[in-house]
C-alpha positions, 0 to 999 in steps of 0.5 A: 500500500505504501508503494501505491501512495509513493507512486501517486505522490511522485506522479503528482509532484512530476505533474506539478514540476511539468506545469511549472517548467512547461508554462514558460517554455510554451510561452517562448514557443509562440508562433508569432512572426518576427516581422510583417511588412513589404519586401524592400530587397530580396536575394534568393537563397541569401537575404530578405529585407522587409519594411516594418513601419519606419524600420527596415529589418534584414534576415538571412535565408538558407536552404532550410527556410520555408517559403510559401508563395512568390517573394518579390520586392513590393509584396507583403510578407510575414517572416518567422526568425530564429537566430537571425535566419528566416525559418518561414516566409509567407507571402500575403 
């Protein structure tokens, strides 16, 4: 009987730890784009610049960057970024 109680207590503690540690990790993993705006410069496979309000943001592009649509100067895009490299580009 003590083994069952110990297991139940251990399971509750593990669940509590998961909630405490998991909540901040999930907040970090939100899926919001780093930039939304018009393309001001695009060099296929190398870089992308986007006008965001009064700011211009530049991103590196590599073979792992997922591009949805045809990127061209003047088109509206959303860009997701990790470590300065665009991970996903969606043309609106």
